[in-house]
N, C-alpha and C positions, 0 to 999 in steps of 0.2 A: 833424422829425416835426410833423405838423399839430396845432395846438392848437385845439380847438373852444371856442366861447363857453360852452355848457352841455352837461352830460352828466347823465343819470339812470341810476342803477344800482338794479335791483330786479326782482322776479319779476312776470311777467304771470300773472294768476290766471284761474280760471274762477269766475264769480260767479252765484249764485242770489239775486236781489233780490226780496223779498216786501214789498209795500206793501198798504194797504187796498184799493187799486184793482185790482192785478193781481200776477202773478208773472212775472219776466223772467229769462232766462238770457243772460249776456253775458260777454265778456272784462272783466277789471278789474285792480285793483291800481294802486299809485302809478305804476309804470313805464308802464302802459297809459294812464291818464288824463293823466299829465304829457306823454307823447309825443304823444297825439292833440291835446292843447291847444296845445302849442308848435308843432306842425306847421301850425297855422292862420296862423302868421306867417312870411312868406317872407324876413324880413330877419335871421334868427338862425341861426347855425351850431350844430347840435345833433347829439348821438349818444346812443344807448341801449345799455346793457349789461344783458342779462337772462339768465335761466336758466329753461327750461321743460321739462316732460316731453312725451311724444308728444301728449297731449291739448291742449297749449297751443301747439303748433307752428303751427297754422293762424292763430291771432291774431298770432303773431310775423311770419309771412310776409305777412300783410295789412298790417302796419305797414311792412315793408320795401318792399312794392309801392307804398305811398304816398310813398316817397322818403326814409324815415327811415333814416339810417345806423345800423347796429346790429351788435353782437357777441352771438351767441346761444350760451350754454353749455348742455351737456346736464345733465339732472336726471332722476332716476328717476320723479318725479311732478311735476305742476304743483300750485300752491296752489289749493285749491277752497274758496271762502268761501260761506257762506249768511248773508245779511244780511236781517234782519226789522225793518221799521219799523212804528210805530203812526201815529196821526194826526199826532203831533208828530215832524217829520222831524229834529229835533235829537237824538232818541234812537233807538238801535237795539240789537238783540241779535245776536250772531254765533256761528256755529259754523265750524270748519275741518274739512272732511271728508278732505282729504289735504294733506300738506306737501311743499314742494320742498326740495332740498338747499341748505344754507346756502352763501353765497359764501365763497371762500377767497382769501387774499392771492395764492397761486400762480395761481389762475384769473384774477384781475383783472390780474396782471402779464402773463399771456398775452393778455388782451384788448387791452392796450397802448393804451388810450384816454386822451388828454390833454385837459384842459378848464380854462378859467378858474374855473368853478364846477361842482362835482360835487354833485348832490343824492342823498342816500341814501334810496331808496324802501323803507324797512324796513316789513315787514308783521308780522313776528313777532320775538320777543326774540332769537332766535339767528341772525337773518339776517346780521348784521355783527358780527364780533368787535372787541375793542378794538385788536388788532393791525392789522386792516384800516383802522380809523379813523385810527390813527397813520400808516399807510402812505399813505393817500389825502391826508391833511392835509399831507403833505410835498410834494405835487404841485399842489394846488389849494385854493381856498377851499371849505370843506365846508358843505353845507346838510343838515339832517335834520328829519324829522317825528318828534316824540317818540312818536307813537301806536304805531308798530310795536314800539318798544323796551319798551313797557309792556304788551305782550300775550303771554301764554303759553298754549299749548294743552295741555289735559289732557282726555283722552277726548273729543276733538273739540270740547270747549267752550272758549271763550276766557275767560281769567281775567286780571284786572288785577294787574300786579306792578310793583314799582319797577324802575328801570333799573339793572341790576347794573353797578357801576363807573362810575356816571354822572359823578362829579366829575372823574375822569381823562378820560373820553370827552369831556365838554363843554369841556375845555380846547382841543380841536381843532375844535370846531364854530363856524363863523362865524355862520350863520343857523340858528335853531331855531324851529320852529312847535310850539305846544302849545295845546290848548283849556283851558277853565277847570278841567276835571276833571284833566287831565294835569298842569297846572302845580301843582295841589295835591298830587298823588302825588309829583311830583319834589321839591317844595320844602317841603311841609308848610303852606304859606300859602294862604289862601282869597281874599285880596285881591290884585288885580293888581299894584299898585306893589311890594309886598313880594316877591311871587313873581318878578316880572321882574328886580328888583334882585339877588335871590339867583342867578338864572340868569346874569345878567351877571357877577356876582362870580366865578362858576365858570368864566367864560371866553367865554361866548357874546357875540358883538359886536352882533347884531341879534336881539332876542327878539320873536317874533311870537305874540301871544296871541289866538286866535280865539274868538269868543263866539257863533257861530251867527247867529241872526237878530238879535242885538244888536250886531253889528259886530265890530271887532277893535282891539287896541292893540299898537303896536310901540314898543319901547324900545331905545335905542342907547347907554345909559350916561349920557345927559344930558337927553334929551327923551322924554316920553311922547306919541306920536302917536296921536290918537283917530281911527280909520278908520271911516267909517260903513258900515252894512249898507244896500245898495240893495234896496228892497222889491220882490220879484218879483211879476209878474202872477198867477202861480200856482205852487204848490209841488208838483212831481211826483216828484223822486227826488234825495235828497241824497247818494247814493253818489258819491264822487269829488270832492265840493265842496272839501274840504281840499286835495287834490292839485292841483285847478285853481287855488285861491288861491295856493299856493306857486309853481306854474308861472307865473302872471301876475306875481307879485312878483319872482322871479328874472329873468324875461325883461326886465322894466323896469330892474332894477338893473344887469344886465350891459350894458344899452344906455345906461346913464348917468343914469337917472332918480333923483331924490331919494327918500328913504324914504316920505314922505307920498304923493307922486305914485304910486309903485310900489304902495303899500298900497291906494289907491283903485282903481287899475286891477285889482289882484288881486281886490278885493271885487266889482267889477262883473262880472268873469269868472265868479266863483262864483255870482252871482245869475242870470246867463244860463244857466249849467249846470244849476242846480236846477230850472229850468222844464221840463226834458225828461229822459227816461231816456238813459243813455249818456254819452259824454264831451262836453266842450265842442266845439261845432261851428259857432260863429259866426266873425266876423272882427274886426279891430281897430276898424273903424268902428262896429260894433255895441257894442263895449265902451265906446267914447267916448260914444256916444249914451246908453247906460245911465247913465254917470257924469254926464251933463249934464241928463238928464230924469227919472230915476227918483226917487221919494220916498226919503228917507234916515232912518235911525235911528242916532244917535250913541251909542257906549257910554259908560257911566259908569266913572269910576276909583274 
């Protein structure tokens, strides 16, 4: 059986993005932003596993038409997000107007996708059960964004919750991304070193703490890597920036780059993405140019 380098599992969403400048309707979700980002690089073997309702099938077929290998599972509905940003793009409010069916171990076995690294593109707390995490960790290195595991929908409103069963789940997660708010929910710590060490102690091998416009910090159990934020020419739309960051990081890591190099590449991808609505749509040379020329802000520990 063919083993891909990278695979993302997650729902493609319908997104309504409201900013002070305008309102835009577009496909979204980790699965979408990750796939569109990784597809800009022609030297990586990638597959997507997703589940959409009828309203999301067009976006899935557009990805397939762009050459992305994918398995599409049926769902009664697609996830429909409403994201509202103020002037500060680091902050947003969300509503979920419809939810998709959660993934199941049986459906993922049927998809039969093998990869060196699998990224869990979780959007909501019930997308991936502990049984799924255990099953996939037996096949691949697992990556996860904590964001989705900490979001619960009640009456269309998104509420912050703790990750149910996190200590057991995190034993199986090799790469974990969390922002400063999510790391506090997960660990109870507000300082990066204490939070990162706690997550590492729970089993995460590479802890990625993103700090928005202040950069990011990556911890591997021995070193804290301070990754700069590259200052964008303009801030247009932050939706998908975290997904783009993880995409760039995992792409570089699966290609053999070190942690710091991968982190800088990821940060530059996120900077390019934030300057326009929609997914990352530049190339590797653009990322390298950003890394070499853009002004930088280093995070504090």
